[in-house]
Phi, psi and omega in degrees: 000141176292142181290143181296144179282143178241145179244123181275139177258125182298138179288141177299340181279351183269355179292150183291130177260153177301139179301147180300329181296317180295320179297318180296319179297318180296317179295319179297317179297319179296315179298320180298315180297321179296317180295319178297316178299318178295321180296318179296318180296315180296318178301314181295319181294324182280313186275321185046065184295139176245158181290147173288150182236136181230152174206158171261108185275335179204148178205138176212163181231132178236150179063033183288120182211129180234111178224137178051041179060028174240135185252134170235128181190154173243120182261115181259112188239141172241112180259145177245118179252119184245118174254100186276359186287142181281331188232007184242123172258166184229126171265124174259103182276329170223152182206104182248137180240131180235148173246126180241141173230122179051049175066022173232130177285128183244343181206154185207145173206163180242149177247138180298149179304146179206166179244137178244118181287174180288150183048054184230141173247122181248131176263127183241116179254124182226158181225071176300137184240135173257120179242107178049048181280119178289134183250149169297150183302319181295322179292316178299320179296320178296320180295318179298321179294315180294321182296325177298326178278356177084017180224163169231120179258124185220178179232134177252126180239140177238137174229124185222149172259119188233158171227145177263147180236122177235111186065236177263355183271143176235141180275176173289176179283140173236152175262123178254131174240137180235130181237116181245111185200143352276143173260110185257117180251125177273130182290334174280115186293349180285343180272127185285140180285139178262125181306141178244124178272150189245157172264129182246131179228131179233000000 
């Protein structure tokens, strides 16, 4: 008689298991993520970083002249930069200031690099100048209308490349943008300027 056929059942222990190397990599990655998260948490608890604060404390215009849709003017601005952090300093590697009127840039200037320590208020005085700047017709019309009312309404924008300093450590570069609007300057110097607070984005 032919012998009965038998069917073997694979043992559950014979299934392929994940290689030990992959398991080790996964565990290492998990531990690394946990350590990074703890480091960030500890940094925040120790440093407690606060946002930088900016304002335009004073503004005036000299030599204001608009002829044939060309603008000549000197914008004298006093900016207030407030770093309220107890343990964070700020390196300003570039610092550009622009004056915009009715969505057109009319003046620009640069500030030399500087460092701002922790819990420090820095006053930045700049004089962006418009020299025979050709204006869009709509912008010139808005300026003429405002001038009739005795004011010039403008926007001051700051764009800076910054690094933060905590102890001996320095961060990578970040781009900071500051938007101060509306900055209303009265052409009659007898009228006191009203401080304008700015929106800061990093």
